[in-house]
N, CA, C and O atoms as a DFTB+ gen file, in Angstrom:
612 C
 N C O
     1  1      -4.015     -28.539      -5.457
     2  2      -4.642     -29.074      -5.462
     3  2      -4.137     -30.323      -3.726
     4  3      -4.662     -31.307      -3.204
     5  1      -2.497     -29.212      -3.353
     6  2      -2.153     -29.828      -2.159
     7  2      -3.128     -28.639      -1.015
     8  3      -3.592     -28.929       0.088
     9  1      -3.181     -27.739      -1.494
    10  2      -3.360     -26.766      -0.458
    11  2      -5.545     -26.717      -0.367
    12  3      -6.503     -26.060       0.040
    13  1      -5.348     -27.326      -0.725
    14  2      -6.771     -28.470      -0.698
    15  2      -6.906     -29.562       0.091
    16  3      -7.763     -30.022       0.847
    17  1      -5.792     -29.859      -0.304
    18  2      -5.242     -31.193       0.730
    19  2      -4.834     -30.769       2.051
    20  3      -4.990     -31.483       3.041
    21  1      -4.373     -29.745       2.078
    22  2      -4.311     -29.098       3.780
    23  2      -5.383     -29.044       4.429
    24  3      -5.424     -29.786       5.410
    25  1      -6.606     -28.187       4.147
    26  2      -7.309     -27.448       4.259
    27  2      -7.675     -28.604       4.652
    28  3      -7.550     -28.826       5.856
    29  1      -8.299     -29.816       3.669
    30  2      -9.358     -30.555       4.274
    31  2      -9.251     -31.766       5.403
    32  3      -9.958     -32.465       6.130
    33  1      -7.771     -31.503       5.013
    34  2      -7.119     -32.159       6.947
    35  2      -7.596     -31.301       8.074
    36  3      -8.180     -31.706       9.079
    37  1      -7.275     -30.060       7.785
    38  2      -7.345     -28.973       8.905
    39  2      -8.787     -29.453       9.395
    40  3      -9.144     -29.929      10.473
    41  1      -9.445     -29.179       8.302
    42  2     -11.382     -29.545       8.712
    43  2     -11.544     -30.461       9.456
    44  3     -11.852     -30.354      10.643
    45  1     -11.245     -32.090       8.491
    46  2     -11.516     -32.789       9.494
    47  2     -10.124     -33.113      10.937
    48  3     -10.068     -34.177      11.554
    49  1      -9.743     -32.639      11.034
    50  2      -8.809     -32.496      11.998
    51  2     -10.130     -32.177      13.639
    52  3     -10.623     -32.801      14.579
    53  1     -10.126     -30.211      12.763
    54  2     -11.694     -29.851      14.011
    55  2     -12.749     -30.779      14.165
    56  3     -13.090     -31.039      15.319
    57  1     -13.314     -31.311      13.253
    58  2     -14.778     -32.429      13.153
    59  2     -14.366     -33.490      14.181
    60  3     -15.179     -33.853      15.032
    61  1     -12.489     -34.260      14.096
    62  2     -12.593     -35.246      14.781
    63  2     -11.958     -34.701      16.670
    64  3     -11.819     -35.499      17.596
    65  1     -11.687     -33.163      16.746
    66  2     -11.621     -32.883      18.207
    67  2     -12.669     -32.704      18.660
    68  3     -13.047     -33.016      19.790
    69  1     -13.486     -31.978      17.509
    70  2     -15.137     -32.447      18.318
    71  2     -16.006     -33.083      18.866
    72  3     -16.780     -33.076      19.823
    73  1     -15.585     -33.809      17.760
    74  2     -16.041     -35.778      17.883
    75  2     -15.464     -36.039      19.600
    76  3     -16.159     -35.927      20.610
    77  1     -14.033     -36.400      19.533
    78  2     -13.741     -36.941      20.549
    79  2     -13.947     -36.141      22.077
    80  3     -13.834     -36.794      23.114
    81  1     -14.269     -34.616      22.104
    82  2     -15.020     -34.090      23.392
    83  2     -15.872     -34.006      23.432
    84  3     -15.993     -33.000      24.131
    85  1     -17.087     -34.417      23.120
    86  2     -18.484     -35.698      23.585
    87  2     -17.973     -37.005      23.755
    88  3     -18.966     -37.712      23.581
    89  1     -17.206     -37.594      23.944
    90  2     -16.285     -38.886      24.253
    91  2     -17.531     -39.899      24.186
    92  3     -17.963     -40.348      25.248
    93  1     -18.263     -40.360      22.675
    94  2     -19.034     -40.719      22.883
    95  2     -18.152     -42.641      22.907
    96  3     -17.045     -42.817      22.398
    97  1     -18.886     -43.697      23.527
    98  2     -18.638     -44.979      23.721
    99  2     -20.013     -45.629      23.539
   100  3     -21.044     -45.385      24.165
   101  1     -19.811     -46.506      22.553
   102  2     -21.217     -47.656      22.435
   103  2     -21.353     -48.444      23.806
   104  3     -20.416     -48.926      24.442
   105  1     -22.765     -48.484      24.157
   106  2     -22.971     -48.716      25.416
   107  2     -22.618     -49.945      25.382
   108  3     -22.599     -50.599      24.339
   109  1     -22.286     -50.416      26.569
   110  2     -22.198     -52.070      27.254
   111  2     -22.922     -53.038      26.448
   112  3     -22.349     -53.848      25.720
   113  1     -24.256     -52.949      26.587
   114  2     -25.224     -53.948      25.247
   115  2     -25.216     -53.490      23.558
   116  3     -25.857     -53.733      22.536
   117  1     -24.686     -53.117      23.759
   118  2     -24.262     -52.211      22.522
   119  2     -25.856     -50.831      21.716
   120  3     -26.832     -50.380      22.316
   121  1     -25.616     -50.707      20.914
   122  2     -26.551     -49.484      20.228
   123  2     -28.106     -50.558      19.814
   124  3     -29.037     -49.898      19.352
   125  1     -28.172     -50.956      19.854
   126  2     -29.194     -51.579      18.482
   127  2     -29.840     -52.312      20.090
   128  3     -31.063     -52.165      20.075
   129  1     -29.445     -52.926      21.224
   130  2     -30.469     -53.140      22.423
   131  2     -30.340     -52.047      22.845
   132  3     -31.046     -51.384      22.085
   133  1     -30.015     -51.543      23.382
   134  2     -30.297     -50.157      23.928
   135  2     -31.187     -49.323      23.480
   136  3     -32.012     -48.709      24.158
   137  1     -31.083     -49.296      22.672
   138  2     -31.745     -48.262      21.620
   139  2     -33.920     -49.323      20.961
   140  3     -35.043     -48.991      20.582
   141  1     -33.517     -49.942      21.118
   142  2     -34.610     -51.475      20.861
   143  2     -35.133     -50.772      22.572
   144  3     -35.636     -49.649      22.611
   145  1     -34.968     -51.434      23.618
   146  2     -35.558     -51.416      24.472
   147  2     -35.811     -50.288      25.524
   148  3     -36.639     -50.240      26.434
   149  1     -34.625     -49.183      25.038
   150  2     -35.028     -47.802      25.759
   151  2     -36.827     -47.476      24.582
   152  3     -37.695     -46.618      24.738
   153  1     -36.751     -48.223      23.875
   154  2     -38.056     -47.214      23.253
   155  2     -39.863     -48.309      23.550
   156  3     -41.042     -48.050      23.312
   157  1     -39.050     -49.655      24.231
   158  2     -40.121     -50.021      24.997
   159  2     -40.374     -51.234      23.738
   160  3     -41.441     -51.848      23.728
   161  1     -39.476     -51.469      22.862
   162  2     -40.011     -53.068      21.402
   163  2     -39.021     -53.969      21.767
   164  3     -38.047     -53.631      22.438
   165  1     -39.161     -54.793      21.472
   166  2     -38.874     -56.080      21.783
   167  2     -38.642     -56.711      20.590
   168  3     -38.939     -56.209      19.505
   169  1     -38.043     -57.963      20.753
   170  2     -36.880     -58.497      19.835
   171  2     -38.341     -59.105      18.768
   172  3     -38.367     -58.180      17.955
   173  1     -38.934     -59.599      18.545
   174  2     -40.339     -60.165      17.944
   175  2     -40.788     -58.255      17.273
   176  3     -41.184     -58.134      16.114
   177  1     -40.637     -56.998      18.191
   178  2     -41.340     -56.295      17.413
   179  2     -40.417     -55.427      16.741
   180  3     -41.027     -54.592      16.073
   181  1     -39.252     -55.326      16.677
   182  2     -38.050     -54.988      15.555
   183  2     -38.280     -55.827      14.319
   184  3     -38.685     -55.375      13.249
   185  1     -37.924     -57.341      14.613
   186  2     -37.793     -58.301      13.827
   187  2     -39.141     -57.783      12.521
   188  3     -39.160     -57.582      11.307
   189  1     -40.218     -57.739      13.765
   190  2     -41.912     -57.986      12.738
   191  2     -41.416     -56.394      11.857
   192  3     -41.752     -56.170      10.694
   193  1     -40.925     -55.827      12.354
   194  2     -40.584     -54.103      11.709
   195  2     -38.994     -54.000      10.118
   196  3     -38.732     -53.137       9.281
   197  1     -38.221     -55.694      10.528
   198  2     -37.687     -55.716       9.567
   199  2     -37.745     -56.587       8.544
   200  3     -36.918     -56.679       7.637
   201  1     -38.999     -57.408       8.728
   202  2     -39.260     -58.375       8.378
   203  2     -38.375     -59.811       8.188
   204  3     -38.077     -60.603       7.294
   205  1     -38.193     -59.636       9.410
   206  2     -37.220     -61.601      10.296
   207  2     -37.269     -61.751      11.819
   208  3     -37.459     -60.913      12.700
   209  1     -37.076     -62.866      11.859
   210  2     -37.671     -63.512      13.043
   211  2     -37.073     -62.674      13.904
   212  3     -36.401     -61.643      13.945
   213  1     -37.613     -63.577      14.641
   214  2     -36.723     -62.583      16.808
   215  2     -35.749     -63.237      16.964
   216  3     -34.927     -62.474      17.472
   217  1     -35.108     -64.667      16.781
   218  2     -34.137     -64.909      16.120
   219  2     -32.608     -64.231      15.522
   220  3     -31.470     -64.125      15.979
   221  1     -33.297     -63.857      14.251
   222  2     -32.394     -62.899      13.761
   223  2     -32.253     -61.526      14.114
   224  3     -31.434     -60.799      13.551
   225  1     -33.145     -61.071      15.179
   226  2     -32.572     -59.713      15.908
   227  2     -31.566     -59.962      17.164
   228  3     -30.698     -59.165      17.521
   229  1     -31.817     -61.082      17.700
   230  2     -30.755     -61.962      18.704
   231  2     -29.982     -61.597      18.150
   232  3     -29.596     -60.471      18.463
   233  1     -29.240     -62.346      16.932
   234  2     -28.243     -62.500      16.258
   235  2     -27.798     -61.036      15.912
   236  3     -26.848     -60.620      16.575
   237  1     -28.286     -60.271      15.066
   238  2     -27.894     -59.017      15.156
   239  2     -27.459     -58.007      16.067
   240  3     -26.631     -57.111      15.901
   241  1     -28.182     -58.312      17.094
   242  2     -27.178     -57.619      18.946
   243  2     -25.889     -58.774      18.975
   244  3     -24.777     -58.307      18.730
   245  1     -25.945     -59.718      19.158
   246  2     -24.664     -59.958      19.380
   247  2     -23.325     -60.101      18.450
   248  3     -22.128     -60.202      18.720
   249  1     -24.080     -60.064      17.222
   250  2     -22.644     -59.507      16.443
   251  2     -22.203     -58.603      16.839
   252  3     -21.054     -58.403      17.234
   253  1     -23.685     -57.468      16.743
   254  2     -22.201     -56.246      17.129
   255  2     -21.946     -56.226      18.330
   256  3     -20.974     -55.470      18.324
   257  1     -22.086     -56.472      19.249
   258  2     -21.099     -56.789      20.589
   259  2     -19.588     -57.804      19.950
   260  3     -18.525     -57.718      20.565
   261  1     -19.702     -58.656      18.759
   262  2     -18.534     -59.343      19.180
   263  2     -17.763     -58.834      17.629
   264  3     -16.835     -59.434      17.087
   265  1     -18.608     -57.255      16.991
   266  2     -18.194     -56.985      15.699
   267  2     -17.872     -57.651      14.832
   268  3     -16.777     -57.697      14.273
   269  1     -18.704     -58.171      14.658
   270  2     -19.139     -59.249      13.153
   271  2     -20.318     -59.182      13.052
   272  3     -21.122     -60.096      13.234
   273  1     -20.661     -57.408      12.563
   274  2     -22.005     -57.212      12.066
   275  2     -21.842     -56.801      10.586
   276  3     -20.944     -57.376       9.971
   277  1     -22.587     -55.885       9.929
   278  2     -22.099     -55.882       8.600
   279  2     -22.524     -54.551       8.201
   280  3     -23.752     -54.541       8.115
   281  1     -21.782     -52.928       7.799
   282  2     -22.401     -51.869       7.663
   283  2     -23.712     -51.990       6.728
   284  3     -24.139     -50.953       6.222
   285  1     -24.446     -53.364       6.448
   286  2     -25.811     -52.956       5.439
   287  2     -26.660     -53.539       6.588
   288  3     -27.838     -53.219       6.429
   289  1     -26.395     -54.530       8.049
   290  2     -27.340     -54.681       8.466
   291  2     -27.485     -53.387       9.564
   292  3     -28.479     -52.738       9.890
   293  1     -26.898     -53.349       9.740
   294  2     -26.349     -52.197      10.722
   295  2     -27.455     -50.983      10.269
   296  3     -28.369     -50.425      10.877
   297  1     -26.860     -50.851       8.773
   298  2     -28.414     -49.803       8.237
   299  2     -29.297     -49.935       8.267
   300  3     -30.000     -48.960       8.533
   301  1     -29.954     -51.301       8.005
   302  2     -31.685     -51.496       7.930
   303  2     -31.990     -51.800       9.359
   304  3     -32.922     -51.172       9.860
   305  1     -31.260     -52.784      10.191
   306  2     -31.582     -52.180      12.088
   307  2     -31.587     -50.792      12.171
   308  3     -32.486     -50.418      12.924
   309  1     -30.860     -49.771      11.637
   310  2     -30.528     -48.793      12.100
   311  2     -32.773     -47.614      11.826
   312  3     -33.309     -46.714      12.474
   313  1     -33.119     -48.262      10.830
   314  2     -34.123     -47.572       9.654
   315  2     -34.978     -48.081      10.283
   316  3     -35.946     -47.330      10.408
   317  1     -35.126     -49.357      10.916
   318  2     -36.148     -49.857      11.648
   319  2     -36.243     -49.827      12.923
   320  3     -37.169     -50.424      13.472
   321  1     -35.406     -49.203      13.567
   322  2     -35.534     -48.453      14.697
   323  2     -36.108     -47.041      15.270
   324  3     -36.628     -46.588      16.290
   325  1     -35.548     -46.495      13.545
   326  2     -36.115     -44.647      12.887
   327  2     -34.845     -43.950      13.250
   328  3     -35.037     -42.750      13.446
   329  1     -33.533     -44.355      13.408
   330  2     -32.370     -43.913      13.343
   331  2     -31.687     -44.120      12.037
   332  3     -32.043     -44.786      11.064
   333  1     -30.495     -43.309      12.263
   334  2     -29.958     -42.749      11.049
   335  2     -28.171     -43.711      11.764
   336  3     -27.553     -43.459      12.799
   337  1     -27.916     -44.590      10.864
   338  2     -26.536     -44.641      11.277
   339  2     -25.681     -45.037      10.403
   340  3     -25.693     -45.798       9.436
   341  1     -24.552     -44.036      11.196
   342  2     -23.323     -42.884      10.694
   343  2     -22.200     -43.867      11.373
   344  3     -22.118     -44.270      12.533
   345  1     -21.467     -44.078      10.373
   346  2     -20.223     -44.831      10.252
   347  2     -19.095     -44.031      10.266
   348  3     -19.278     -42.904       9.806
   349  1     -17.571     -44.382      10.807
   350  2     -16.580     -43.333      10.597
   351  2     -15.231     -44.008      10.936
   352  3     -15.372     -44.767      11.895
   353  1     -14.479     -43.989      10.649
   354  2     -12.696     -43.744      11.100
   355  2     -12.642     -42.689      11.883
   356  3     -12.666     -41.612      11.289
   357  1     -12.508     -42.630      14.182
   358  2     -11.342     -41.894      14.197
   359  2     -10.173     -41.618      14.751
   360  3      -9.661     -42.095      15.763
   361  1      -9.731     -40.697      13.909
   362  2      -7.890     -40.593      14.146
   363  2      -7.075     -40.695      14.763
   364  3      -6.257     -39.787      14.612
   365  1      -6.784     -41.528      15.592
   366  2      -5.491     -41.995      17.290
   367  2      -5.158     -40.026      17.243
   368  3      -5.473     -39.097      17.986
   369  1      -4.384     -40.144      15.959
   370  2      -3.666     -37.535      16.874
   371  2      -4.598     -37.603      15.480
   372  3      -5.317     -38.475      14.993
   373  1      -4.250     -36.335      15.112
   374  2      -5.133     -35.284      14.487
   375  2      -3.995     -35.987      13.210
   376  3      -2.919     -36.553      13.402
   377  1      -4.609     -35.735      12.070
   378  2      -4.495     -35.879      10.075
   379  2      -2.557     -35.148      10.346
   380  3      -1.549     -35.847      10.242
   381  1      -2.570     -33.805      10.651
   382  2      -1.102     -33.818      10.881
   383  2      -0.973     -33.935      10.842
   384  3      -0.371     -34.086       9.780
   385  1      -0.814     -34.802      12.386
   386  2       0.392     -35.500      13.170
   387  2       0.918     -36.451      13.072
   388  3       1.968     -36.819      13.599
   389  1      -0.220     -37.319      11.899
   390  2       0.121     -38.441      11.551
   391  2       1.400     -38.258      10.173
   392  3       2.577     -38.607      10.263
   393  1       0.698     -37.583       8.895
   394  2       1.347     -37.714       7.940
   395  2       2.567     -36.666       8.417
   396  3       3.562     -36.786       7.703
   397  1       2.652     -35.984       9.140
   398  2       4.402     -35.836       9.631
   399  2       5.147     -36.771      10.443
   400  3       6.361     -36.737      10.646
   401  1       4.259     -37.662      10.919
   402  2       5.104     -38.892      11.636
   403  2       5.817     -39.403      10.349
   404  3       6.994     -39.539      10.016
   405  1       4.686     -39.615       9.804
   406  2       4.855     -40.696       9.053
   407  2       6.398     -40.354       7.631
   408  3       6.987     -41.088       6.838
   409  1       6.454     -39.292       7.881
   410  2       7.280     -38.190       6.351
   411  2       8.195     -38.589       7.406
   412  3       9.013     -39.334       6.867
   413  1       8.496     -38.454       8.771
   414  2       9.796     -38.409       9.681
   415  2      10.249     -39.845       9.122
   416  3      11.250     -40.221       8.512
   417  1       9.191     -40.435       9.549
   418  2       9.869     -41.994       9.389
   419  2      10.093     -42.555       8.645
   420  3      10.710     -43.609       8.798
   421  1       9.606     -42.015       7.233
   422  2      10.400     -42.171       5.487
   423  2      11.542     -41.915       5.560
   424  3      12.431     -42.765       5.532
   425  1      11.748     -40.473       5.685
   426  2      13.001     -39.438       5.827
   427  2      14.235     -40.619       6.705
   428  3      15.197     -41.001       6.039
   429  1      14.111     -41.032       7.951
   430  2      14.532     -41.881       8.710
   431  2      15.332     -42.654       8.255
   432  3      16.562     -42.663       8.213
   433  1      13.857     -43.921       7.595
   434  2      14.643     -44.712       6.415
   435  2      15.565     -44.990       5.619
   436  3      16.393     -45.901       5.616
   437  1      15.325     -43.938       4.772
   438  2      15.381     -43.795       3.986
   439  2      17.103     -43.127       4.157
   440  3      17.923     -43.053       3.242
   441  1      17.228     -42.862       5.047
   442  2      18.238     -41.713       5.608
   443  2      19.738     -43.023       6.350
   444  3      20.963     -43.072       6.463
   445  1      18.539     -43.815       6.645
   446  2      19.115     -45.340       7.464
   447  2      19.909     -46.356       5.978
   448  3      20.815     -47.175       5.828
   449  1      19.332     -45.957       5.508
   450  2      19.889     -46.855       3.992
   451  2      21.162     -45.871       3.694
   452  3      22.175     -46.125       4.346
   453  1      21.208     -44.977       2.946
   454  2      22.152     -44.523       2.697
   455  2      22.794     -44.609       3.718
   456  3      22.996     -45.817       3.841
   457  1      23.362     -43.969       4.741
   458  2      24.067     -44.045       6.328
   459  2      25.110     -44.841       6.128
   460  3      26.315     -44.589       6.109
   461  1      24.060     -46.600       5.866
   462  2      24.698     -48.038       5.801
   463  2      25.664     -48.076       4.597
   464  3      26.581     -48.887       4.472
   465  1      25.409     -47.306       3.914
   466  2      26.190     -47.117       2.663
   467  2      27.400     -46.304       2.795
   468  3      28.482     -46.826       2.527
   469  1      27.348     -45.251       3.125
   470  2      27.940     -44.365       3.333
   471  2      29.428     -44.856       4.190
   472  3      30.605     -44.610       3.927
   473  1      28.782     -45.671       5.343
   474  2      29.666     -45.941       6.363
   475  2      30.461     -47.249       5.616
   476  3      31.646     -47.392       5.917
   477  1      29.992     -47.991       4.870
   478  2      30.676     -49.277       4.196
   479  2      31.492     -48.637       3.536
   480  3      32.430     -49.303       3.098
   481  1      31.472     -47.162       3.210
   482  2      32.038     -46.513       2.410
   483  2      33.864     -44.971       3.330
   484  3      34.636     -44.072       2.999
   485  1      33.389     -45.888       4.588
   486  2      34.205     -44.852       5.572
   487  2      33.910     -43.556       5.357
   488  3      34.732     -42.722       5.737
   489  1      32.570     -43.077       4.647
   490  2      32.083     -41.564       4.494
   491  2      30.667     -41.523       5.560
   492  3      29.568     -41.043       5.282
   493  1      31.006     -42.053       6.591
   494  2      29.775     -41.670       7.680
   495  2      29.532     -40.560       7.635
   496  3      30.253     -39.869       6.915
   497  1      28.326     -39.863       8.443
   498  2      28.533     -38.625       9.504
   499  2      28.239     -38.325      10.485
   500  3      27.992     -39.240      11.270
   501  1      28.127     -37.116      10.900
   502  2      27.538     -36.968      12.638
   503  2      26.159     -37.723      12.565
   504  3      25.653     -37.946      11.465
   505  1      25.472     -38.167      13.883
   506  2      24.243     -38.030      14.513
   507  2      23.488     -37.424      14.313
   508  3      22.301     -37.548      14.011
   509  1      24.946     -35.751      14.666
   510  2      23.692     -34.547      14.203
   511  2      23.369     -34.266      13.415
   512  3      22.361     -33.569      13.534
   513  1      23.871     -34.516      11.925
   514  2      24.112     -34.143      10.975
   515  2      23.031     -35.374      10.076
   516  3      22.861     -35.340       8.857
   517  1      22.447     -36.325      10.944
   518  2      21.729     -37.114       9.397
   519  2      20.593     -36.748      10.627
   520  3      19.414     -36.716      10.273
   521  1      20.909     -36.479      12.027
   522  2      19.410     -36.207      13.026
   523  2      19.074     -34.286      11.760
   524  3      17.902     -33.937      11.906
   525  1      19.385     -33.902      11.380
   526  2      18.867     -32.540      10.433
   527  2      18.768     -32.788       9.387
   528  3      18.025     -32.080       8.707
   529  1      19.651     -34.196       8.612
   530  2      19.206     -34.209       7.342
   531  2      18.371     -35.022       7.440
   532  3      17.756     -34.794       6.398
   533  1      17.856     -35.826       7.907
   534  2      16.240     -36.641       8.552
   535  2      15.219     -35.043       8.293
   536  3      14.814     -34.509       7.260
   537  1      15.090     -34.682       9.699
   538  2      14.199     -33.666       9.081
   539  2      13.912     -32.472       7.770
   540  3      12.794     -32.314       7.282
   541  1      14.894     -31.851       7.417
   542  2      15.119     -31.244       6.147
   543  2      14.594     -32.004       5.119
   544  3      13.966     -31.388       4.258
   545  1      14.765     -33.800       4.959
   546  2      14.215     -34.520       4.250
   547  2      12.581     -34.633       4.350
   548  3      11.765     -34.321       3.483
   549  1      12.379     -35.077       5.434
   550  2      10.704     -34.782       5.740
   551  2      10.158     -33.635       5.700
   552  3       8.936     -33.636       5.546
   553  1      10.786     -32.451       5.808
   554  2       9.917     -30.999       5.146
   555  2       9.695     -30.950       3.883
   556  3       8.689     -30.463       3.367
   557  1      10.748     -31.520       3.235
   558  2      11.026     -31.820       1.276
   559  2       9.321     -32.388       1.620
   560  3       8.262     -31.771       1.736
   561  1       9.613     -33.587       1.692
   562  2       8.562     -34.771       1.397
   563  2       6.944     -33.891       1.090
   564  3       6.218     -33.903       0.096
   565  1       6.784     -33.020       2.711
   566  2       6.044     -33.172       2.764
   567  2       5.346     -31.658       2.590
   568  3       4.197     -31.337       2.891
   569  1       6.534     -30.728       1.939
   570  2       5.902     -29.349       1.205
   571  2       5.729     -30.290      -0.040
   572  3       4.625     -30.755       0.243
   573  1       6.047     -30.833      -1.124
   574  2       6.069     -31.698      -2.835
   575  2       5.018     -32.415      -1.900
   576  3       4.861     -31.378      -1.256
   577  1       4.370     -33.084      -1.424
   578  2       3.162     -33.892      -0.221
   579  2       3.707     -35.171      -1.502
   580  3       2.917     -35.376      -2.424
   581  1       4.533     -35.660      -1.487
   582  2       5.788     -37.006      -1.882
   583  2       5.023     -38.377      -1.644
   584  3       4.952     -38.999      -0.584
   585  1       4.581     -38.639      -2.621
   586  2       4.037     -40.444      -1.826
   587  2       4.296     -41.335      -1.342
   588  3       3.675     -42.215      -0.746
   589  1       6.120     -40.991      -1.791
   590  2       7.024     -42.044      -1.284
   591  2       6.953     -42.365       0.237
   592  3       7.580     -43.330       0.674
   593  1       6.086     -41.454       1.178
   594  2       5.665     -40.960       2.790
   595  2       4.825     -42.484       3.049
   596  3       4.718     -43.080       4.121
   597  1       4.508     -42.718       2.270
   598  2       3.381     -44.137       1.737
   599  2       4.499     -44.899       1.999
   600  3       4.233     -45.471       3.056
   601  1       5.312     -45.145       1.733
   602  2       6.027     -46.652       1.120
   603  2       6.589     -47.908       2.336
   604  3       6.587     -49.129       2.488
   605  1       7.163     -46.312       3.213
   606  2       7.005     -47.298       4.494
   607  2       5.941     -47.233       5.485
   608  3       5.116     -46.329       5.622
   609  1       6.103     -48.650       6.373
   610  2       5.465     -48.898       7.269
   611  2       5.448     -48.504       8.631
   612  3       4.599     -48.963       9.396
C-alpha cells in the first residue's frame, strides 16, 4: 500500500508539473462567455440549447466570474457548448514536498511539547539535538505513513 501511494504521488506530481508548464489561466471574461462568443453564439442561442432563458445565461457567466457557480451548472453549460468540463485542484508544491513539510511540522510540534516538559524538569536538550530529533521523527513518520502527520495544521 505504501509503495502504491508513493507511486501515485509521483505520477500526480508529474501530471501537475506538466500542467503548470501550460500556464493555463481562465480568460478575463470567463470560459463560458469566451467560448460562447468565439463560437458566435448569443446568450439566447446558448439559453435555447440549455432550455433556459437568456437571463439565466447572464447569471451563469456572472457566477462563473464571481466563483459562485456550481459544478453541475458548469457541466451542463459545457455540454451545451460542445465542450468537456474538467475540474481539478493543482497543488502549490509537489505532493511529496507537501507531505515532507507537514511531517516536519508535525514532528517539530511534537518535539516542542516534549522539550517544554523536559525543560520544566530541568532536562532540556540542545537546539542541535532537538533539530536532529525532529528530522529523525519526521523521517520515521514518513516511512511509516503515520497519520499523525495530519493532526497538526
